[in-house]
Biotite code that builds the C-alpha atoms (Angstrom):
import biotite.structure as struc

atoms = struc.array([
    struc.Atom([0.261, 0.393, 0.043], chain_id="A", res_id=1, res_name="THR", atom_name="CA", element="C"),
    struc.Atom([1.190, 3.619, -0.717], chain_id="A", res_id=2, res_name="MET", atom_name="CA", element="C"),
    struc.Atom([2.571, 5.290, 2.403], chain_id="A", res_id=3, res_name="PRO", atom_name="CA", element="C"),
    struc.Atom([0.319, 8.141, 3.814], chain_id="A", res_id=4, res_name="SER", atom_name="CA", element="C"),
    struc.Atom([1.822, 11.430, 2.667], chain_id="A", res_id=5, res_name="ILE", atom_name="CA", element="C"),
    struc.Atom([2.112, 12.386, 6.366], chain_id="A", res_id=6, res_name="PHE", atom_name="CA", element="C"),
    struc.Atom([4.251, 9.112, 7.041], chain_id="A", res_id=7, res_name="SER", atom_name="CA", element="C"),
    struc.Atom([7.683, 9.588, 8.707], chain_id="A", res_id=8, res_name="TYR", atom_name="CA", element="C"),
    struc.Atom([10.244, 8.895, 5.571], chain_id="A", res_id=9, res_name="GLN", atom_name="CA", element="C"),
    struc.Atom([7.192, 9.379, 2.985], chain_id="A", res_id=10, res_name="SER", atom_name="CA", element="C"),
    struc.Atom([9.258, 12.151, 1.455], chain_id="A", res_id=11, res_name="ALA", atom_name="CA", element="C"),
    struc.Atom([11.021, 11.768, -1.918], chain_id="A", res_id=12, res_name="GLU", atom_name="CA", element="C"),
    struc.Atom([14.227, 13.487, -0.335], chain_id="A", res_id=13, res_name="VAL", atom_name="CA", element="C"),
    struc.Atom([16.303, 12.158, 2.136], chain_id="A", res_id=14, res_name="ASP", atom_name="CA", element="C"),
    struc.Atom([19.432, 14.379, 3.254], chain_id="A", res_id=15, res_name="TRP", atom_name="CA", element="C"),
    struc.Atom([22.856, 13.053, 4.223], chain_id="A", res_id=16, res_name="CYS", atom_name="CA", element="C"),
    struc.Atom([22.365, 12.846, 8.445], chain_id="A", res_id=17, res_name="GLU", atom_name="CA", element="C"),
    struc.Atom([21.554, 9.799, 9.416], chain_id="A", res_id=18, res_name="THR", atom_name="CA", element="C"),
    struc.Atom([18.094, 9.560, 10.249], chain_id="A", res_id=19, res_name="ASN", atom_name="CA", element="C"),
    struc.Atom([16.733, 8.626, 14.036], chain_id="A", res_id=20, res_name="PHE", atom_name="CA", element="C"),
    struc.Atom([20.303, 9.003, 15.235], chain_id="A", res_id=21, res_name="GLU", atom_name="CA", element="C"),
    struc.Atom([19.656, 10.803, 18.586], chain_id="A", res_id=22, res_name="ARG", atom_name="CA", element="C"),
    struc.Atom([16.283, 10.674, 18.897], chain_id="A", res_id=23, res_name="SER", atom_name="CA", element="C"),
    struc.Atom([13.053, 8.409, 18.115], chain_id="A", res_id=24, res_name="LYS", atom_name="CA", element="C"),
    struc.Atom([10.950, 11.265, 17.189], chain_id="A", res_id=25, res_name="PHE", atom_name="CA", element="C"),
    struc.Atom([13.243, 13.302, 15.142], chain_id="A", res_id=26, res_name="ILE", atom_name="CA", element="C"),
    struc.Atom([14.434, 12.112, 11.775], chain_id="A", res_id=27, res_name="ALA", atom_name="CA", element="C"),
    struc.Atom([17.547, 14.213, 11.253], chain_id="A", res_id=28, res_name="GLU", atom_name="CA", element="C"),
    struc.Atom([18.436, 15.966, 14.516], chain_id="A", res_id=29, res_name="TYR", atom_name="CA", element="C"),
    struc.Atom([20.751, 18.693, 13.687], chain_id="A", res_id=30, res_name="TYR", atom_name="CA", element="C"),
    struc.Atom([18.778, 19.607, 10.341], chain_id="A", res_id=31, res_name="ASN", atom_name="CA", element="C"),
    struc.Atom([15.751, 19.971, 12.451], chain_id="A", res_id=32, res_name="THR", atom_name="CA", element="C"),
    struc.Atom([17.702, 22.216, 15.200], chain_id="A", res_id=33, res_name="VAL", atom_name="CA", element="C"),
    struc.Atom([18.835, 24.332, 12.737], chain_id="A", res_id=34, res_name="ASN", atom_name="CA", element="C"),
    struc.Atom([15.857, 24.755, 10.991], chain_id="A", res_id=35, res_name="GLY", atom_name="CA", element="C"),
    struc.Atom([14.363, 27.167, 13.252], chain_id="A", res_id=36, res_name="THR", atom_name="CA", element="C"),
    struc.Atom([17.173, 29.489, 11.989], chain_id="A", res_id=37, res_name="THR", atom_name="CA", element="C"),
    struc.Atom([15.254, 31.311, 9.630], chain_id="A", res_id=38, res_name="LEU", atom_name="CA", element="C"),
    struc.Atom([12.538, 31.804, 12.489], chain_id="A", res_id=39, res_name="PHE", atom_name="CA", element="C"),
    struc.Atom([15.069, 33.808, 14.579], chain_id="A", res_id=40, res_name="SER", atom_name="CA", element="C"),
    struc.Atom([15.602, 36.289, 11.606], chain_id="A", res_id=41, res_name="LEU", atom_name="CA", element="C"),
    struc.Atom([11.599, 37.788, 12.587], chain_id="A", res_id=42, res_name="LEU", atom_name="CA", element="C"),
    struc.Atom([13.956, 39.334, 15.460], chain_id="A", res_id=43, res_name="LEU", atom_name="CA", element="C"),
    struc.Atom([16.385, 40.830, 13.062], chain_id="A", res_id=44, res_name="LEU", atom_name="CA", element="C"),
    struc.Atom([14.475, 41.650, 9.974], chain_id="A", res_id=45, res_name="THR", atom_name="CA", element="C"),
    struc.Atom([14.398, 45.259, 8.570], chain_id="A", res_id=46, res_name="PRO", atom_name="CA", element="C"),
    struc.Atom([10.981, 47.241, 9.862], chain_id="A", res_id=47, res_name="LEU", atom_name="CA", element="C"),
    struc.Atom([9.881, 47.134, 6.085], chain_id="A", res_id=48, res_name="LYS", atom_name="CA", element="C"),
    struc.Atom([10.035, 43.475, 5.773], chain_id="A", res_id=49, res_name="PHE", atom_name="CA", element="C"),
    struc.Atom([8.350, 42.872, 9.345], chain_id="A", res_id=50, res_name="LEU", atom_name="CA", element="C"),
    struc.Atom([5.004, 42.519, 8.231], chain_id="A", res_id=51, res_name="VAL", atom_name="CA", element="C"),
    struc.Atom([5.274, 40.246, 4.825], chain_id="A", res_id=52, res_name="LEU", atom_name="CA", element="C"),
    struc.Atom([9.024, 39.094, 4.610], chain_id="A", res_id=53, res_name="GLU", atom_name="CA", element="C"),
    struc.Atom([8.853, 38.796, 8.709], chain_id="A", res_id=54, res_name="GLY", atom_name="CA", element="C"),
    struc.Atom([5.910, 36.408, 8.537], chain_id="A", res_id=55, res_name="LEU", atom_name="CA", element="C"),
    struc.Atom([6.941, 34.363, 5.892], chain_id="A", res_id=56, res_name="SER", atom_name="CA", element="C"),
    struc.Atom([10.340, 33.430, 6.937], chain_id="A", res_id=57, res_name="LEU", atom_name="CA", element="C"),
    struc.Atom([9.503, 32.313, 10.163], chain_id="A", res_id=58, res_name="PRO", atom_name="CA", element="C"),
    struc.Atom([6.778, 30.191, 8.265], chain_id="A", res_id=59, res_name="LEU", atom_name="CA", element="C"),
    struc.Atom([9.340, 28.616, 6.053], chain_id="A", res_id=60, res_name="ALA", atom_name="CA", element="C"),
    struc.Atom([11.467, 27.925, 9.724], chain_id="A", res_id=61, res_name="GLY", atom_name="CA", element="C"),
    struc.Atom([8.819, 26.299, 10.932], chain_id="A", res_id=62, res_name="ILE", atom_name="CA", element="C"),
    struc.Atom([8.045, 24.058, 8.337], chain_id="A", res_id=63, res_name="PHE", atom_name="CA", element="C"),
    struc.Atom([11.479, 23.303, 7.353], chain_id="A", res_id=64, res_name="SER", atom_name="CA", element="C"),
    struc.Atom([11.664, 21.906, 10.798], chain_id="A", res_id=65, res_name="THR", atom_name="CA", element="C"),
    struc.Atom([8.631, 20.017, 10.434], chain_id="A", res_id=66, res_name="TYR", atom_name="CA", element="C"),
    struc.Atom([10.104, 18.649, 7.351], chain_id="A", res_id=67, res_name="PHE", atom_name="CA", element="C"),
    struc.Atom([13.655, 17.433, 8.818], chain_id="A", res_id=68, res_name="HIS", atom_name="CA", element="C"),
    struc.Atom([11.813, 16.257, 12.205], chain_id="A", res_id=69, res_name="MET", atom_name="CA", element="C"),
    struc.Atom([9.702, 13.858, 9.986], chain_id="A", res_id=70, res_name="THR", atom_name="CA", element="C"),
    struc.Atom([10.898, 13.556, 6.557], chain_id="A", res_id=71, res_name="LEU", atom_name="CA", element="C"),
    struc.Atom([7.178, 13.287, 5.490], chain_id="A", res_id=72, res_name="SER", atom_name="CA", element="C"),
    struc.Atom([6.111, 14.028, 1.962], chain_id="A", res_id=73, res_name="TYR", atom_name="CA", element="C"),
    struc.Atom([3.714, 16.906, 3.646], chain_id="A", res_id=74, res_name="VAL", atom_name="CA", element="C"),
    struc.Atom([6.787, 18.475, 4.988], chain_id="A", res_id=75, res_name="GLY", atom_name="CA", element="C"),
    struc.Atom([8.836, 18.505, 2.032], chain_id="A", res_id=76, res_name="GLN", atom_name="CA", element="C"),
    struc.Atom([6.110, 20.042, 0.009], chain_id="A", res_id=77, res_name="LEU", atom_name="CA", element="C"),
    struc.Atom([5.269, 22.745, 2.701], chain_id="A", res_id=78, res_name="LEU", atom_name="CA", element="C"),
    struc.Atom([9.312, 23.377, 3.370], chain_id="A", res_id=79, res_name="ASP", atom_name="CA", element="C"),
    struc.Atom([9.549, 24.153, -0.491], chain_id="A", res_id=80, res_name="GLU", atom_name="CA", element="C"),
    struc.Atom([6.587, 25.585, -1.311], chain_id="A", res_id=81, res_name="LEU", atom_name="CA", element="C"),
    struc.Atom([6.563, 28.121, 1.799], chain_id="A", res_id=82, res_name="SER", atom_name="CA", element="C"),
    struc.Atom([10.348, 29.003, 0.559], chain_id="A", res_id=83, res_name="ILE", atom_name="CA", element="C"),
    struc.Atom([8.468, 29.548, -3.256], chain_id="A", res_id=84, res_name="LEU", atom_name="CA", element="C"),
    struc.Atom([5.649, 32.273, -1.546], chain_id="A", res_id=85, res_name="TRP", atom_name="CA", element="C"),
    struc.Atom([8.085, 33.608, 0.227], chain_id="A", res_id=86, res_name="THR", atom_name="CA", element="C"),
    struc.Atom([10.095, 34.411, -2.833], chain_id="A", res_id=87, res_name="LEU", atom_name="CA", element="C"),
    struc.Atom([6.710, 35.181, -4.852], chain_id="A", res_id=88, res_name="ALA", atom_name="CA", element="C"),
    struc.Atom([6.069, 38.048, -1.801], chain_id="A", res_id=89, res_name="VAL", atom_name="CA", element="C"),
    struc.Atom([9.412, 39.517, -2.363], chain_id="A", res_id=90, res_name="ALA", atom_name="CA", element="C"),
    struc.Atom([9.211, 39.924, -6.059], chain_id="A", res_id=91, res_name="TYR", atom_name="CA", element="C"),
    struc.Atom([5.719, 41.290, -5.926], chain_id="A", res_id=92, res_name="SER", atom_name="CA", element="C"),
    struc.Atom([6.358, 44.114, -3.745], chain_id="A", res_id=93, res_name="PHE", atom_name="CA", element="C"),
    struc.Atom([10.158, 44.987, -3.728], chain_id="A", res_id=94, res_name="TRP", atom_name="CA", element="C"),
    struc.Atom([11.265, 44.189, -7.492], chain_id="A", res_id=95, res_name="TYR", atom_name="CA", element="C"),
    struc.Atom([11.960, 47.505, -9.503], chain_id="A", res_id=96, res_name="PRO", atom_name="CA", element="C"),
    struc.Atom([9.768, 48.600, -11.469], chain_id="A", res_id=97, res_name="LYS", atom_name="CA", element="C"),
    struc.Atom([13.031, 49.565, -14.044], chain_id="A", res_id=98, res_name="ILE", atom_name="CA", element="C"),
    struc.Atom([13.001, 45.740, -14.785], chain_id="A", res_id=99, res_name="TYR", atom_name="CA", element="C"),
    struc.Atom([9.532, 44.979, -15.155], chain_id="A", res_id=100, res_name="PHE", atom_name="CA", element="C"),
    struc.Atom([8.625, 43.547, -18.777], chain_id="A", res_id=101, res_name="PRO", atom_name="CA", element="C"),
    struc.Atom([7.690, 45.761, -21.270], chain_id="A", res_id=102, res_name="ARG", atom_name="CA", element="C"),
    struc.Atom([3.940, 44.732, -21.217], chain_id="A", res_id=103, res_name="CYS", atom_name="CA", element="C"),
    struc.Atom([3.710, 45.174, -17.820], chain_id="A", res_id=104, res_name="ILE", atom_name="CA", element="C"),
    struc.Atom([2.841, 49.007, -16.920], chain_id="A", res_id=105, res_name="LYS", atom_name="CA", element="C"),
    struc.Atom([1.631, 49.130, -12.874], chain_id="A", res_id=106, res_name="THR", atom_name="CA", element="C"),
    struc.Atom([2.533, 47.418, -9.852], chain_id="A", res_id=107, res_name="ARG", atom_name="CA", element="C"),
    struc.Atom([-0.967, 45.764, -9.865], chain_id="A", res_id=108, res_name="LYS", atom_name="CA", element="C"),
    struc.Atom([-0.146, 44.415, -13.064], chain_id="A", res_id=109, res_name="GLN", atom_name="CA", element="C"),
    struc.Atom([3.034, 42.865, -11.932], chain_id="A", res_id=110, res_name="PHE", atom_name="CA", element="C"),
    struc.Atom([1.094, 41.449, -8.762], chain_id="A", res_id=111, res_name="PHE", atom_name="CA", element="C"),
    struc.Atom([-0.858, 39.462, -11.257], chain_id="A", res_id=112, res_name="TRP", atom_name="CA", element="C"),
    struc.Atom([1.623, 38.124, -13.385], chain_id="A", res_id=113, res_name="LEU", atom_name="CA", element="C"),
    struc.Atom([3.619, 37.151, -9.875], chain_id="A", res_id=114, res_name="SER", atom_name="CA", element="C"),
    struc.Atom([0.470, 35.435, -8.629], chain_id="A", res_id=115, res_name="GLY", atom_name="CA", element="C"),
    struc.Atom([-0.340, 33.776, -12.093], chain_id="A", res_id=116, res_name="VAL", atom_name="CA", element="C"),
    struc.Atom([3.236, 32.557, -11.880], chain_id="A", res_id=117, res_name="THR", atom_name="CA", element="C"),
    struc.Atom([3.608, 31.531, -8.183], chain_id="A", res_id=118, res_name="THR", atom_name="CA", element="C"),
    struc.Atom([0.293, 29.612, -8.616], chain_id="A", res_id=119, res_name="VAL", atom_name="CA", element="C"),
    struc.Atom([1.488, 27.558, -11.964], chain_id="A", res_id=120, res_name="ILE", atom_name="CA", element="C"),
    struc.Atom([4.938, 27.031, -10.132], chain_id="A", res_id=121, res_name="SER", atom_name="CA", element="C"),
    struc.Atom([3.107, 25.663, -7.029], chain_id="A", res_id=122, res_name="THR", atom_name="CA", element="C"),
    struc.Atom([0.835, 23.228, -9.093], chain_id="A", res_id=123, res_name="LEU", atom_name="CA", element="C"),
    struc.Atom([3.959, 22.006, -11.359], chain_id="A", res_id=124, res_name="LEU", atom_name="CA", element="C"),
    struc.Atom([5.933, 21.306, -7.841], chain_id="A", res_id=125, res_name="SER", atom_name="CA", element="C"),
    struc.Atom([3.504, 18.104, -7.400], chain_id="A", res_id=126, res_name="PHE", atom_name="CA", element="C"),
    struc.Atom([5.082, 16.744, -10.521], chain_id="A", res_id=127, res_name="ILE", atom_name="CA", element="C"),
    struc.Atom([8.389, 15.953, -9.331], chain_id="A", res_id=128, res_name="LYS", atom_name="CA", element="C"),
    struc.Atom([8.962, 17.418, -5.860], chain_id="A", res_id=129, res_name="PRO", atom_name="CA", element="C"),
    struc.Atom([12.728, 16.176, -5.686], chain_id="A", res_id=130, res_name="SER", atom_name="CA", element="C"),
    struc.Atom([13.231, 18.711, -8.377], chain_id="A", res_id=131, res_name="VAL", atom_name="CA", element="C"),
    struc.Atom([11.799, 21.487, -6.597], chain_id="A", res_id=132, res_name="ASN", atom_name="CA", element="C"),
    struc.Atom([15.001, 22.132, -4.674], chain_id="A", res_id=133, res_name="ALA", atom_name="CA", element="C"),
    struc.Atom([17.276, 22.730, -7.485], chain_id="A", res_id=134, res_name="TYR", atom_name="CA", element="C"),
    struc.Atom([14.729, 25.330, -9.133], chain_id="A", res_id=135, res_name="ALA", atom_name="CA", element="C"),
    struc.Atom([14.556, 27.395, -5.771], chain_id="A", res_id=136, res_name="LEU", atom_name="CA", element="C"),
    struc.Atom([18.100, 27.524, -5.729], chain_id="A", res_id=137, res_name="ASN", atom_name="CA", element="C"),
    struc.Atom([18.167, 28.375, -9.504], chain_id="A", res_id=138, res_name="GLY", atom_name="CA", element="C"),
    struc.Atom([16.345, 31.686, -8.773], chain_id="A", res_id=139, res_name="ILE", atom_name="CA", element="C"),
    struc.Atom([18.998, 32.954, -6.795], chain_id="A", res_id=140, res_name="ALA", atom_name="CA", element="C"),
    struc.Atom([21.142, 33.555, -10.072], chain_id="A", res_id=141, res_name="PHE", atom_name="CA", element="C"),
    struc.Atom([18.621, 35.735, -11.213], chain_id="A", res_id=142, res_name="HIS", atom_name="CA", element="C"),
    struc.Atom([18.590, 37.629, -7.690], chain_id="A", res_id=143, res_name="LEU", atom_name="CA", element="C"),
    struc.Atom([22.648, 37.831, -7.906], chain_id="A", res_id=144, res_name="LEU", atom_name="CA", element="C"),
    struc.Atom([21.948, 39.240, -11.506], chain_id="A", res_id=145, res_name="TYR", atom_name="CA", element="C"),
    struc.Atom([19.907, 41.819, -10.686], chain_id="A", res_id=146, res_name="LEU", atom_name="CA", element="C"),
    struc.Atom([21.946, 43.106, -7.714], chain_id="A", res_id=147, res_name="VAL", atom_name="CA", element="C"),
    struc.Atom([24.999, 43.155, -10.091], chain_id="A", res_id=148, res_name="TRP", atom_name="CA", element="C"),
    struc.Atom([23.275, 45.386, -12.617], chain_id="A", res_id=149, res_name="ARG", atom_name="CA", element="C"),
    struc.Atom([22.579, 47.484, -9.717], chain_id="A", res_id=150, res_name="GLU", atom_name="CA", element="C"),
    struc.Atom([26.229, 47.617, -8.314], chain_id="A", res_id=151, res_name="LEU", atom_name="CA", element="C"),
    struc.Atom([27.230, 48.984, -11.774], chain_id="A", res_id=152, res_name="LYS", atom_name="CA", element="C"),
    struc.Atom([25.048, 51.963, -11.035], chain_id="A", res_id=153, res_name="LYS", atom_name="CA", element="C"),
    struc.Atom([26.029, 52.540, -7.707], chain_id="A", res_id=154, res_name="CYS", atom_name="CA", element="C"),
    struc.Atom([29.505, 54.294, -6.093], chain_id="A", res_id=155, res_name="ASP", atom_name="CA", element="C"),
    struc.Atom([28.339, 53.593, -2.651], chain_id="A", res_id=156, res_name="ASP", atom_name="CA", element="C"),
    struc.Atom([31.553, 51.635, -0.660], chain_id="A", res_id=157, res_name="LYS", atom_name="CA", element="C"),
    struc.Atom([28.830, 50.099, 1.952], chain_id="A", res_id=158, res_name="ARG", atom_name="CA", element="C"),
    struc.Atom([26.571, 48.712, -0.521], chain_id="A", res_id=159, res_name="VAL", atom_name="CA", element="C"),
    struc.Atom([29.472, 46.838, -2.513], chain_id="A", res_id=160, res_name="HIS", atom_name="CA", element="C"),
    struc.Atom([30.570, 46.083, 0.689], chain_id="A", res_id=161, res_name="ARG", atom_name="CA", element="C"),
    struc.Atom([27.255, 44.790, 1.766], chain_id="A", res_id=162, res_name="MET", atom_name="CA", element="C"),
    struc.Atom([26.922, 42.801, -1.403], chain_id="A", res_id=163, res_name="ALA", atom_name="CA", element="C"),
    struc.Atom([30.174, 41.247, -1.296], chain_id="A", res_id=164, res_name="ALA", atom_name="CA", element="C"),
    struc.Atom([29.418, 39.148, 2.254], chain_id="A", res_id=165, res_name="VAL", atom_name="CA", element="C"),
    struc.Atom([25.940, 38.797, 1.213], chain_id="A", res_id=166, res_name="MET", atom_name="CA", element="C"),
    struc.Atom([27.595, 36.846, -1.922], chain_id="A", res_id=167, res_name="VAL", atom_name="CA", element="C"),
    struc.Atom([29.983, 35.220, 0.458], chain_id="A", res_id=168, res_name="ILE", atom_name="CA", element="C"),
    struc.Atom([27.330, 33.858, 2.774], chain_id="A", res_id=169, res_name="TRP", atom_name="CA", element="C"),
    struc.Atom([25.771, 32.587, -0.117], chain_id="A", res_id=170, res_name="TRP", atom_name="CA", element="C"),
    struc.Atom([28.818, 30.956, -1.752], chain_id="A", res_id=171, res_name="LEU", atom_name="CA", element="C"),
    struc.Atom([29.138, 29.209, 1.431], chain_id="A", res_id=172, res_name="LEU", atom_name="CA", element="C"),
    struc.Atom([25.609, 28.209, 1.903], chain_id="A", res_id=173, res_name="ALA", atom_name="CA", element="C"),
    struc.Atom([25.281, 26.874, -1.649], chain_id="A", res_id=174, res_name="ILE", atom_name="CA", element="C"),
    struc.Atom([28.279, 25.141, -1.277], chain_id="A", res_id=175, res_name="THR", atom_name="CA", element="C"),
    struc.Atom([26.959, 23.336, 1.913], chain_id="A", res_id=176, res_name="SER", atom_name="CA", element="C"),
    struc.Atom([24.083, 21.919, 0.096], chain_id="A", res_id=177, res_name="TRP", atom_name="CA", element="C"),
    struc.Atom([25.794, 20.773, -2.657], chain_id="A", res_id=178, res_name="ILE", atom_name="CA", element="C"),
    struc.Atom([28.265, 18.916, -0.590], chain_id="A", res_id=179, res_name="SER", atom_name="CA", element="C"),
    struc.Atom([25.503, 17.340, 1.548], chain_id="A", res_id=180, res_name="ASP", atom_name="CA", element="C"),
    struc.Atom([23.402, 16.497, -1.965], chain_id="A", res_id=181, res_name="ARG", atom_name="CA", element="C"),
    struc.Atom([25.998, 14.983, -4.269], chain_id="A", res_id=182, res_name="TRP", atom_name="CA", element="C"),
    struc.Atom([28.985, 14.183, -1.752], chain_id="A", res_id=183, res_name="LEU", atom_name="CA", element="C"),
    struc.Atom([26.867, 12.249, 0.989], chain_id="A", res_id=184, res_name="CYS", atom_name="CA", element="C"),
    struc.Atom([28.777, 9.184, 0.715], chain_id="A", res_id=185, res_name="GLY", atom_name="CA", element="C"),
    struc.Atom([32.342, 10.908, 1.406], chain_id="A", res_id=186, res_name="LEU", atom_name="CA", element="C"),
    struc.Atom([30.994, 12.492, 4.039], chain_id="A", res_id=187, res_name="TRP", atom_name="CA", element="C"),
    struc.Atom([29.142, 9.062, 5.970], chain_id="A", res_id=188, res_name="GLN", atom_name="CA", element="C"),
    struc.Atom([32.572, 7.858, 5.686], chain_id="A", res_id=189, res_name="ALA", atom_name="CA", element="C"),
    struc.Atom([34.034, 10.327, 7.750], chain_id="A", res_id=190, res_name="VAL", atom_name="CA", element="C"),
    struc.Atom([31.397, 10.642, 9.773], chain_id="A", res_id=191, res_name="ASN", atom_name="CA", element="C"),
    struc.Atom([30.459, 14.052, 9.261], chain_id="A", res_id=192, res_name="PHE", atom_name="CA", element="C"),
    struc.Atom([27.053, 13.987, 7.487], chain_id="A", res_id=193, res_name="PRO", atom_name="CA", element="C"),
    struc.Atom([26.098, 17.561, 8.520], chain_id="A", res_id=194, res_name="TYR", atom_name="CA", element="C"),
    struc.Atom([26.842, 20.024, 5.676], chain_id="A", res_id=195, res_name="PHE", atom_name="CA", element="C"),
    struc.Atom([22.545, 20.529, 4.923], chain_id="A", res_id=196, res_name="HIS", atom_name="CA", element="C"),
    struc.Atom([22.490, 21.955, 8.963], chain_id="A", res_id=197, res_name="SER", atom_name="CA", element="C"),
    struc.Atom([25.342, 24.194, 7.802], chain_id="A", res_id=198, res_name="PHE", atom_name="CA", element="C"),
    struc.Atom([22.956, 25.285, 5.057], chain_id="A", res_id=199, res_name="TRP", atom_name="CA", element="C"),
    struc.Atom([20.490, 26.382, 7.213], chain_id="A", res_id=200, res_name="HIS", atom_name="CA", element="C"),
    struc.Atom([22.750, 28.803, 9.246], chain_id="A", res_id=201, res_name="VAL", atom_name="CA", element="C"),
    struc.Atom([24.550, 30.052, 6.082], chain_id="A", res_id=202, res_name="LEU", atom_name="CA", element="C"),
    struc.Atom([21.804, 31.245, 3.978], chain_id="A", res_id=203, res_name="ILE", atom_name="CA", element="C"),
    struc.Atom([20.194, 32.882, 7.002], chain_id="A", res_id=204, res_name="ALA", atom_name="CA", element="C"),
    struc.Atom([23.149, 34.981, 7.592], chain_id="A", res_id=205, res_name="MET", atom_name="CA", element="C"),
    struc.Atom([23.297, 35.856, 3.892], chain_id="A", res_id=206, res_name="SER", atom_name="CA", element="C"),
    struc.Atom([19.302, 36.702, 3.650], chain_id="A", res_id=207, res_name="LEU", atom_name="CA", element="C"),
    struc.Atom([20.230, 39.098, 6.725], chain_id="A", res_id=208, res_name="LEU", atom_name="CA", element="C"),
    struc.Atom([22.461, 40.964, 4.498], chain_id="A", res_id=209, res_name="TYR", atom_name="CA", element="C"),
    struc.Atom([20.100, 40.522, 1.512], chain_id="A", res_id=210, res_name="CYS", atom_name="CA", element="C"),
    struc.Atom([16.961, 42.297, 3.427], chain_id="A", res_id=211, res_name="CYS", atom_name="CA", element="C"),
    struc.Atom([18.881, 45.434, 3.751], chain_id="A", res_id=212, res_name="PRO", atom_name="CA", element="C"),
    struc.Atom([20.390, 45.379, 0.570], chain_id="A", res_id=213, res_name="LEU", atom_name="CA", element="C"),
    struc.Atom([16.800, 45.040, -1.148], chain_id="A", res_id=214, res_name="VAL", atom_name="CA", element="C"),
    struc.Atom([15.104, 47.699, 0.714], chain_id="A", res_id=215, res_name="ILE", atom_name="CA", element="C"),
    struc.Atom([17.995, 50.149, 0.141], chain_id="A", res_id=216, res_name="TYR", atom_name="CA", element="C"),
    struc.Atom([17.536, 49.722, -3.555], chain_id="A", res_id=217, res_name="PHE", atom_name="CA", element="C"),
    struc.Atom([13.921, 49.741, -2.932], chain_id="A", res_id=218, res_name="ASP", atom_name="CA", element="C"),
    struc.Atom([14.236, 53.461, -1.478], chain_id="A", res_id=219, res_name="VAL", atom_name="CA", element="C"),
    struc.Atom([16.073, 54.539, -4.478], chain_id="A", res_id=220, res_name="PHE", atom_name="CA", element="C"),
    struc.Atom([13.539, 53.784, -6.682], chain_id="A", res_id=221, res_name="TYR", atom_name="CA", element="C"),
    struc.Atom([10.497, 54.454, -4.734], chain_id="A", res_id=222, res_name="GLU", atom_name="CA", element="C"),
    struc.Atom([11.118, 56.888, -2.001], chain_id="A", res_id=223, res_name="MET", atom_name="CA", element="C"),
    struc.Atom([13.794, 59.288, -4.049], chain_id="A", res_id=224, res_name="PRO", atom_name="CA", element="C"),
    struc.Atom([13.253, 62.392, -1.505], chain_id="A", res_id=225, res_name="SER", atom_name="CA", element="C"),
    struc.Atom([15.372, 60.238, 1.087], chain_id="A", res_id=226, res_name="PHE", atom_name="CA", element="C"),
    struc.Atom([18.603, 59.285, 1.037], chain_id="A", res_id=227, res_name="LYS", atom_name="CA", element="C"),
    struc.Atom([19.195, 55.452, 2.274], chain_id="A", res_id=228, res_name="PRO", atom_name="CA", element="C"),
    struc.Atom([22.117, 54.574, 4.021], chain_id="A", res_id=229, res_name="ARG", atom_name="CA", element="C"),
    struc.Atom([23.581, 51.296, 5.114], chain_id="A", res_id=230, res_name="LEU", atom_name="CA", element="C"),
    struc.Atom([24.864, 50.608, 8.260], chain_id="A", res_id=231, res_name="GLY", atom_name="CA", element="C"),
    struc.Atom([25.832, 47.780, 10.889], chain_id="A", res_id=232, res_name="TYR", atom_name="CA", element="C"),
    struc.Atom([24.763, 47.529, 14.569], chain_id="A", res_id=233, res_name="TRP", atom_name="CA", element="C"),
    struc.Atom([26.455, 47.892, 16.986], chain_id="A", res_id=234, res_name="PRO", atom_name="CA", element="C"),
    struc.Atom([29.345, 48.902, 15.040], chain_id="A", res_id=235, res_name="SER", atom_name="CA", element="C"),
    struc.Atom([30.961, 48.894, 11.992], chain_id="A", res_id=236, res_name="ASP", atom_name="CA", element="C"),
    struc.Atom([34.395, 47.469, 13.463], chain_id="A", res_id=237, res_name="SER", atom_name="CA", element="C"),
    struc.Atom([32.518, 44.725, 15.443], chain_id="A", res_id=238, res_name="TRP", atom_name="CA", element="C"),
    struc.Atom([33.021, 40.980, 13.665], chain_id="A", res_id=239, res_name="PRO", atom_name="CA", element="C"),
    struc.Atom([29.751, 40.011, 14.263], chain_id="A", res_id=240, res_name="VAL", atom_name="CA", element="C"),
    struc.Atom([27.083, 42.438, 13.234], chain_id="A", res_id=241, res_name="VAL", atom_name="CA", element="C"),
    struc.Atom([23.520, 43.272, 12.261], chain_id="A", res_id=242, res_name="VAL", atom_name="CA", element="C"),
    struc.Atom([23.199, 45.555, 9.234], chain_id="A", res_id=243, res_name="PRO", atom_name="CA", element="C"),
    struc.Atom([20.277, 47.835, 8.993], chain_id="A", res_id=244, res_name="TYR", atom_name="CA", element="C"),
    struc.Atom([19.147, 50.879, 6.523], chain_id="A", res_id=245, res_name="ILE", atom_name="CA", element="C"),
    struc.Atom([18.745, 54.671, 7.862], chain_id="A", res_id=246, res_name="ALA", atom_name="CA", element="C"),
    struc.Atom([17.114, 56.829, 6.208], chain_id="A", res_id=247, res_name="LEU", atom_name="CA", element="C"),
    struc.Atom([18.335, 60.582, 5.772], chain_id="A", res_id=248, res_name="GLU", atom_name="CA", element="C"),
    struc.Atom([16.144, 63.151, 4.456], chain_id="A", res_id=249, res_name="GLU", atom_name="CA", element="C"),
    struc.Atom([17.983, 65.864, 2.010], chain_id="A", res_id=250, res_name="PRO", atom_name="CA", element="C"),
    struc.Atom([18.268, 69.378, 3.011], chain_id="A", res_id=251, res_name="HIS", atom_name="CA", element="C"),
    struc.Atom([15.654, 70.921, 0.705], chain_id="A", res_id=252, res_name="LYS", atom_name="CA", element="C"),
    struc.Atom([17.312, 74.369, -0.739], chain_id="A", res_id=253, res_name="GLN", atom_name="CA", element="C"),
    struc.Atom([14.845, 76.953, -1.052], chain_id="A", res_id=254, res_name="CYS", atom_name="CA", element="C"),
])
């Protein structure tokens, strides 16, 4: 008989970490614990992201935790679709108008385009769920392309620095993800099959820099009366910092 879609280990994907090694109730212990990393971003998410991304990112963290705890088919889909819809929200609200397709004239029309595309992608994701993760990671290349285009027009060294740090965290994250997926036999042989749990932490760090960077360009296009400035809390000189955006209203000349 076909296993229940809610049953443990009914998912199409099983990561490298040994199942039920540390708990008879948690399939992948370290992946489950680190799945809450996205949830913790709610405390550090910049203000403009708080209502939308600040809610969708924690949901992605919760569903990731559930997926790795059960390795169920439903958990896998919830994990992947929550990321898809988080990206859809980000694209819908913060994709620069300058990059809209020629047939799209307003943000409202772009909302509809994003919504229809997301619904179709959601339905297609049920066909072969094991491919979903590769497709979602592929979207990162489009985001990196957009950042590169914006950096070509920007001479603010702080912006270039933040973009560089974001890319470094992303490269470390995607390297961990690929290593866990493609080199599992090697890591199990040396008894260190935990690279997917590193992915959770590293991609969260990349998002921590990505969010204020997106807000910076959004303010540049949507709020031209303000001058955005990137900063780091508590200080630029600290090795571990939280990036943020400050809005400086330029002096108006009479």
